[in-house]
C-alpha positions in Angstrom: -18.2 26.8 -3.7 -17.5 27.8 -0.1 -14.3 26.3 1.2 -14.9 23.3 3.5 -12.1 24.5 5.9 -13.7 28.0 6.1 -17.2 26.5 6.8 -15.9 24.1 9.4 -14.1 26.9 11.3 -16.9 29.5 10.8 -20.2 27.7 10.7 -22.2 30.5 12.5 -20.7 33.2 10.3 -21.6 31.3 7.1 -25.2 30.8 8.3 -25.5 34.5 9.3 -24.0 35.8 6.0 -26.2 33.6 3.8 -29.3 35.0 5.5 -28.4 38.2 3.7 -29.2 36.3 0.5 -32.4 35.1 2.1 -31.0 31.6 2.2 -31.5 29.4 5.3 -28.2 27.5 5.5 -28.5 26.2 9.1 -29.5 22.6 8.3 -27.0 22.4 5.4 -24.1 23.7 7.5 -25.0 21.4 10.4 -25.1 18.3 8.1 -21.8 19.3 6.4 -20.0 19.8 9.7 -21.4 16.5 11.1 -20.5 14.5 8.0 -17.0 16.1 8.0 -16.4 14.8 11.5 -17.2 11.3 10.2 -15.0 12.0 7.2 -12.0 13.0 9.3 -12.3 10.1 11.7 -12.6 7.7 8.7 -9.5 9.3 7.2 -7.6 8.9 10.5 -8.6 5.2 10.7 -7.5 4.7 7.1 -4.2 6.4 7.7 -3.6 4.2 10.7 -4.5 1.2 8.6 -2.0 2.1 5.9 0.7 2.7 8.5 0.1 -0.7 10.0 0.3 -2.3 6.6 3.6 -0.6 5.9 5.0 -1.6 9.3 3.9 -5.2 8.8 5.4 -5.3 5.3 8.8 -4.3 6.8 8.4 -7.0 9.4 7.6 -9.6 6.8 10.7 -8.7 4.9 12.8 -9.0 8.0 11.3 -12.4 8.9 12.0 -13.8 5.5 15.6 -12.6 5.6 15.9 -14.3 9.0 14.3 -17.5 7.6 11.2 -17.2 9.9 8.6 -18.2 7.3 5.9 -19.2 9.7 6.0 -15.8 11.4 6.1 -14.1 8.0 3.1 -16.0 6.8 1.1 -15.2 9.9 1.7 -11.5 9.3 0.6 -12.0 5.7 -2.8 -13.2 7.0 -3.0 -10.0 9.1 -2.2 -7.9 6.1 -5.1 -9.5 4.2 -7.5 -8.5 7.0 -6.1 -5.0 7.1 -6.5 -4.6 3.3 -10.1 -5.7 3.5 -10.7 -3.2 6.3 -9.0 -0.5 4.3 -11.2 -1.1 1.3 -14.3 -0.6 3.5 -12.8 2.6 4.9 -12.0 3.9 1.4 -15.6 3.3 0.3 -16.9 5.1 3.4 -14.5 8.0 2.8 -15.8 8.3 -0.8 -19.4 8.3 0.4 -18.8 11.0 3.1 -16.8 13.2 0.7 -19.5 12.8 -1.9 -22.2 13.8 0.6 -20.2 16.8 1.7 -19.7 18.0 -1.9 -23.4 17.5 -2.7 -24.3 19.8 0.1 -21.6 22.3 -0.5 -22.6 22.9 -4.1 -26.1 23.9 -2.9 -24.8 26.8 -0.8 -24.6 30.2 -2.5 -21.5 32.3 -2.4 -21.1 34.5 0.7 -22.1 38.1 0.0 -19.5 40.8 0.5 -19.8 42.8 3.7 -21.2 45.8 1.7 -24.2 43.8 0.4 -27.3 45.0 2.2 -30.4 43.0 3.2 -33.3 43.0 0.8 -35.9 40.8 -0.8 -36.0 41.9 -4.4 -34.8 44.4 -7.1 -36.9 47.0 -5.4 -34.4 47.0 -2.5 -31.3 47.6 -4.6 -29.3 50.7 -3.9 -28.8 53.3 -6.6 -25.2 54.4 -6.3 -24.9 56.6 -9.4 -27.2 58.2 -12.0 -26.3 60.1 -15.2 -28.0 61.5 -18.2 -31.3 63.1 -19.4 -34.4 61.0 -18.7 -36.8 63.6 -20.1 -39.7 61.9 -22.1 -41.6 63.6 -24.9 -45.2 62.8 -25.7 -44.4 61.7 -29.2 -41.7 59.1 -28.2 -42.5 55.5 -29.2 -41.4 52.1 -27.8 -38.8 50.3 -29.8 -41.2 47.6 -31.1 -43.2 50.3 -32.9 -39.9 51.9 -34.2 -38.7 48.5 -35.4 -42.0 48.0 -37.2 -41.9 51.4 -38.9 -38.3 51.0 -40.1 -38.4 47.2 -40.7 -35.5 46.7 -38.4 -36.6 43.6 -36.5 -39.2 41.0 -37.4 -40.7 39.4 -34.3 -43.5 37.6 -36.1 -41.3 35.7 -38.5 -39.1 34.7 -35.5 -42.1 33.2 -33.8 -43.1 31.3 -37.0 -39.6 29.9 -37.6 -38.6 29.1 -34.0 -40.8 30.6 -31.3 -41.3 33.7 -29.1 -38.0 35.2 -28.1 -36.1 34.4 -31.3 -36.4 37.5 -33.6 -35.1 38.2 -37.1 -32.9 41.3 -37.5 -33.0 42.8 -41.0 -31.3 45.5 -43.1 -30.2 48.4 -40.9 -31.4 46.5 -37.8 -29.0 43.6 -38.6 -26.2 46.1 -39.4 -26.7 47.9 -36.1 -26.3 44.6 -34.3 -23.1 43.8 -36.1 -21.8 47.4 -35.5 -22.5 47.2 -31.8 -20.6 43.8 -31.5 -17.6 45.2 -33.3 -17.8 48.5 -31.3 -17.8 46.6 -28.0 -15.0 44.2 -29.0 -12.8 47.0 -30.3 -13.2 49.0 -27.1 -12.4 45.9 -24.9 -9.3 45.1 -26.9 -8.2 48.7 -26.7 -8.0 48.5 -22.9 -6.1 45.2 -22.8 -8.7 42.4 -23.1 -7.7 39.4 -25.1 -10.4 38.5 -27.6 -11.4 34.9 -27.9 -14.0 33.2 -30.1 -15.7 30.6 -27.9 -17.9 27.5 -28.3 -21.6 28.0 -27.9 -22.0 24.6 -26.1 -20.2 23.4 -23.0 -20.1 20.2 -21.1 -21.6 19.6 -17.6 -18.2 20.1 -15.9 -17.8 23.6 -17.3 -21.4 24.6 -16.3 -20.7 23.2 -12.9 -17.4 25.0 -12.5 -18.9 28.5 -13.0 -22.0 27.8 -10.9 -24.7 27.3 -13.6 -25.2 23.8 -12.4 -27.0 22.8 -10.3 -28.4 26.3 -9.6 -29.7 27.3 -13.0 -30.2 23.9 -14.7 -33.8 24.7 -15.6 -32.7 28.0 -17.3 -30.3 26.4 -19.7 -31.0 24.6 -23.0 -29.8 21.1 -22.6 -28.8 18.7 -25.4 -29.5 15.5 -23.6 -28.2 13.1 -26.3 -24.7 14.6 -25.9 -25.0 16.0 -22.4 -24.1 19.5 -23.7 -25.5 22.8 -22.6 -26.1 25.9 -24.7 -24.2 28.7 -23.1 -26.2 31.4 -21.2 -23.2 33.7 -21.5 -19.6 33.7 -22.8 -18.5 33.8 -19.2 -18.9 30.0 -19.0 -16.4 29.0 -21.7 -14.1 32.0 -21.0 -13.6 31.2 -17.3 -13.3 27.5 -18.0 -10.2 28.1 -20.1 -8.4 28.1 -16.8 -10.1 25.2 -15.1 -7.7 22.8 -13.4 -4.9 25.3 -13.8 -2.2 26.5 -11.5 -1.0 30.0 -12.4 2.0 32.0 -11.5 1.5 35.2 -9.6 3.2 37.0 -12.6 0.3 35.8 -14.8 -2.1 38.4 -13.4 -4.0 40.2 -14.6 -5.8 37.8 -17.0 -8.2 39.8 -19.1 -10.4 38.1 -21.7 -13.4 39.1 -23.8 -15.6 37.4 -26.3 -18.7 37.9 -28.4 -21.2 35.1 -28.4 -24.9 34.4 -28.9 -26.4 33.6 -25.5 -29.3 31.1 -24.9 -31.6 31.3 -21.9 -34.9 29.4 -21.5 -36.3 32.2 -19.2 -38.9 29.8 -17.9 -42.0 31.6 -16.6 -41.3 34.9 -18.4 -44.3 36.6 -19.7 -46.2 40.0 -19.8 -45.2 43.5 -20.6 -41.7 43.2 -19.3 -40.8 40.7 -22.0 -42.3 42.6 -25.0 -40.0 43.3 -27.9 -36.3 43.1 -27.1 -36.8 43.2 -23.3 -36.3 39.5 -22.8 -35.2 37.0 -25.4 -34.2 33.4 -25.5 -31.4 34.0 -27.9 -29.4 37.3 -27.9 -26.0 38.7 -28.6 -23.5 39.9 -26.0 -19.9 40.8 -25.5 -18.6 39.6 -22.2 -15.5 40.6 -20.3 -13.8 38.2 -17.8 -11.0 38.8 -15.3 -8.9 36.4 -13.3 -7.1 38.2 -10.5 -5.0 38.1 -7.4 -7.4 38.1 -4.4 -5.8 41.3 -3.0 -6.7 43.1 -6.2 -10.2 41.9 -7.1 -12.3 44.6 -5.6 -10.2 47.3 -7.2 -10.7 45.5 -10.5 -14.5 45.3 -9.9 -14.7 49.1 -9.7 -12.5 49.4 -12.8 -14.8 47.1 -14.7 -17.9 49.0 -13.6 -16.4 52.3 -14.8 -15.4 50.7 -18.1 -19.1 49.8 -18.8 -20.1 53.3 -17.7 -17.7 54.7 -20.4 -19.3 52.5 -23.1 -22.8 53.9 -22.1 -21.4 57.5 -22.3 -20.1 56.9 -25.8 -23.5 55.7 -26.8 -25.0 58.8 -25.2 -27.5 56.8 -23.1 -28.9 57.8 -19.7 -27.9 55.2 -17.2 -27.7 54.4 -13.5 -25.6 52.0 -11.4 -27.2 49.8 -8.7 -25.5 47.8 -6.0 -27.6 44.7 -5.6 -29.1 43.7 -2.3 -28.9 40.2 -0.8 -32.3 39.1 -2.2 -31.4 40.1 -5.8 -27.7 39.1 -6.0 -26.9 35.9 -7.9 -26.1 32.5 -6.4 -22.5 32.7 -7.4 -21.7 36.4 -6.8 -20.2 38.1 -3.7 -20.9 41.6 -5.0 -22.7 42.8 -8.1 -23.3 46.1 -9.8 -26.2 46.3 -12.3 -26.1 49.0 -14.9 -29.5 50.1 -16.3 -30.3 52.4 -19.2 -33.5 54.5 -19.5 -35.7 53.5 -22.4 -37.7 56.7 -23.1 -40.3 55.1 -25.3 -41.2 52.6 -22.6 -40.4 55.1 -19.8 -38.6 52.4 -17.8 -35.1 51.3 -16.8 -33.6 48.3 -18.5 -30.7 46.2 -17.2 -27.9 46.0 -19.8 -25.0 44.8 -17.7 -24.1 43.0 -14.5 -20.5 43.3 -13.2 -19.7 40.8 -10.5 -16.9 39.6 -8.2 -17.2 35.9 -7.4 -14.1 36.0 -5.2 -12.9 32.3 -4.9 -16.4 30.7 -5.3 -15.9 29.6 -9.0 -12.1 29.0 -8.5 -12.8 26.5 -5.8 -15.2 24.6 -8.0 -12.8 24.6 -11.0 -9.6 24.2 -9.1 -8.2 27.4 -10.4 -5.1 28.3 -8.3 -1.9 30.3 -8.3 1.3 30.0 -6.5 2.0 32.9 -4.2 5.2 34.1 -2.7 5.3 31.2 -0.2 5.0 28.7 -3.0 1.7 27.3 -1.8 -1.2 27.1 -4.2 -4.0 29.6 -3.4 -7.4 30.2 -5.0 -7.6 33.0 -7.6 -10.5 35.4 -7.8 -12.8 35.5 -10.9 -14.9 38.5 -12.1 -17.1 39.1 -15.2 -19.3 41.7 -16.7 -21.6 42.3 -19.7 -20.0 44.8 -22.0 -22.6 44.8 -23.3 -25.8 42.8 -23.8 -27.3 44.0 -27.2 -31.1 43.6 -27.1 -31.8 46.2 -24.4 -29.0 48.4 -25.7 -30.6 48.4 -29.1 -34.0 49.1 -27.5 -32.6 52.0 -25.6 -30.6 53.4 -28.6 -33.8 53.4 -30.7 -36.0 55.0 -28.0 -33.5 57.6 -26.7 -32.2 58.8 -30.1 -35.5 58.9 -31.9 -36.7 62.3 -33.3 -40.2 63.7 -33.6 -40.2 63.0 -37.3 -39.7 59.3 -36.6 -36.0 59.1 -37.6 -33.4 57.7 -35.3 -29.9 59.3 -35.0 -26.9 57.1 -34.5 -24.4 58.3 -31.9 -21.2 59.6 -33.5 -19.0 57.0 -31.7 -21.0 54.2 -33.5 -21.3 55.7 -37.0 -17.8 54.4 -38.2 -19.2 50.9 -37.5 -22.7 51.4 -38.9 -21.7 53.3 -42.0 -24.8 55.5 -41.6 -25.7 58.3 -39.3 -29.5 58.0 -39.3 -32.3 55.5 -39.7 
């Protein structure tokens, strides 16, 4: 959430920057600023009211000591009127603060200065490209390979649950488990603390990381208990530090977790969602960092390079994109997407997003630290997919397939699979 103080002092800047995200913030900002004027005036009146009550209370005490009961009782009547007025002011203050907050949570995070204008993924900037993208005529898409080798059963998933909930079997299931362990072991090796997280969160947690109200329609909602199925382990991981004041010496905070992820993906259909390209339930290993603001952009580059190293170990062709304003998420200030080339489909598949949210999430969740001056400051939060499994599996099968129909497992992964070939 954008800081109210920052918005009040820089309204034109906020409007201009949010245009980069194709978001027209002018009416929101004007309404917030106008309501804040009322809020501050109400607060001033309330403070004066409290001061008068305190002053009168002292006078009443003095009058009683001096035996001036009539004067004291007269002041008591005045106190009653002041208390009634204070109650009205308190209610007005609550209403104005609520209105400001309701508008603030509708504003996206301000994009970083390096984020360029653009309307869609087609306007993203390719900043790095690595690997062989040569396609042979005999190469098959992963859904045909899965059928041949009986690795994934999409039809049974549709029967048992619905589209987007596949069954993994035999070596397909073991490949999934191998990748989860491979990603977790790599994360732990570079200092991430592994946690096992809940798959459901309450509304406060979803609000804190920005899923609510922005992505409410994309999450599975258990209405009877007011719980939400997590779209990513980012949500429970980051909320570990909700309502927390850290010490500067606590940085860096590095967490990772494997989880199943659940996304409704409303409106998804067509060739782009075939096979493993877009699922409603999928596995992912997530990395989360909580950092000092001075260090967060250095850390973002570090996280991006870490994901690149994972893709190199899996011997997958990949590229890195810096997202434009029209494609960056509601909560992010700067995002890199990493895509792998699936040779059977002859297309790029996004497998990771690495983002710096700056203080946007921290402001929502009251995640602060005490700096050198002793005053609480907002920390910066970052997260990244390291990695999402469905499209990694799709690319592994398609990139490492051979003309005889077999699929070779990259050497870095064979200690986890226990087999070198499918």
